[in-house]
C-alpha positions in Angstrom: 22.2 -46.7 -40.1 18.6 -47.7 -39.1 15.2 -46.0 -39.7 13.0 -47.3 -37.1 10.1 -45.4 -35.3 8.4 -46.9 -32.3 5.0 -46.2 -30.6 3.5 -47.9 -27.7 1.6 -50.2 -30.1 3.8 -50.6 -33.1 7.4 -50.7 -34.4 8.1 -49.3 -38.0 11.4 -50.5 -39.7 12.5 -49.5 -43.3 14.5 -52.2 -45.2 16.5 -51.9 -48.5 15.4 -54.5 -51.1 17.5 -54.9 -54.4 15.9 -56.0 -57.7 12.4 -54.5 -57.5 11.5 -52.6 -60.7 7.7 -52.5 -60.9 4.3 -52.7 -59.2 4.2 -56.4 -59.4 7.7 -56.6 -57.6 6.3 -54.4 -54.8 3.2 -56.7 -54.4 5.3 -59.8 -54.3 7.7 -58.5 -51.6 4.7 -56.9 -49.6 2.7 -60.2 -49.9 5.6 -62.3 -48.6 6.5 -59.9 -45.6 2.9 -59.5 -44.7 2.8 -63.3 -43.8 5.3 -62.7 -40.9 3.4 -63.0 -37.6 2.9 -59.5 -36.1 3.2 -57.5 -39.4 0.4 -55.0 -39.6 1.4 -53.0 -42.7 3.9 -53.3 -45.5 4.7 -50.6 -48.3 7.3 -51.4 -50.9 8.5 -48.8 -53.3 10.3 -50.2 -56.4 11.9 -46.8 -57.3 13.7 -46.5 -54.0 14.0 -50.1 -53.2 12.7 -49.3 -49.8 10.2 -51.5 -47.9 8.4 -50.0 -44.8 7.2 -52.5 -42.4 4.9 -51.8 -39.4 4.8 -54.6 -36.8 3.5 -55.2 -33.2 7.1 -55.9 -32.1 10.5 -55.8 -33.7 11.0 -58.3 -36.4 13.7 -60.8 -36.7 15.9 -59.8 -39.6 16.3 -63.4 -40.7 12.5 -63.8 -41.0 12.4 -60.7 -43.3 15.3 -61.9 -45.2 13.6 -65.4 -46.0 10.3 -63.6 -47.0 12.3 -61.3 -49.4 14.1 -64.3 -50.7 10.7 -66.2 -51.2 9.5 -63.1 -53.3 12.7 -63.5 -55.6 14.5 -60.5 -54.3 17.4 -59.8 -52.0 17.4 -58.0 -48.8 20.2 -55.6 -48.5 19.7 -54.5 -45.0 18.0 -51.7 -43.0 17.6 -48.4 -44.8 
């Protein structure tokens, strides 16, 4: 089950992340994922555990997993 929207300029993917419980958590995850090359926008929502990432090209899920791990959370997979 993949939630992904493509336009000619961007790719949007939604990931499920476990462990986020507050705005600080959202900021930590967003900050780490924002550092991945090609990422143009990140929106993390603690209440749903969903992280929406807009990038210039499809992202390597392993890179997203490393970024989420660096923030102290666990990437469950695609939403």
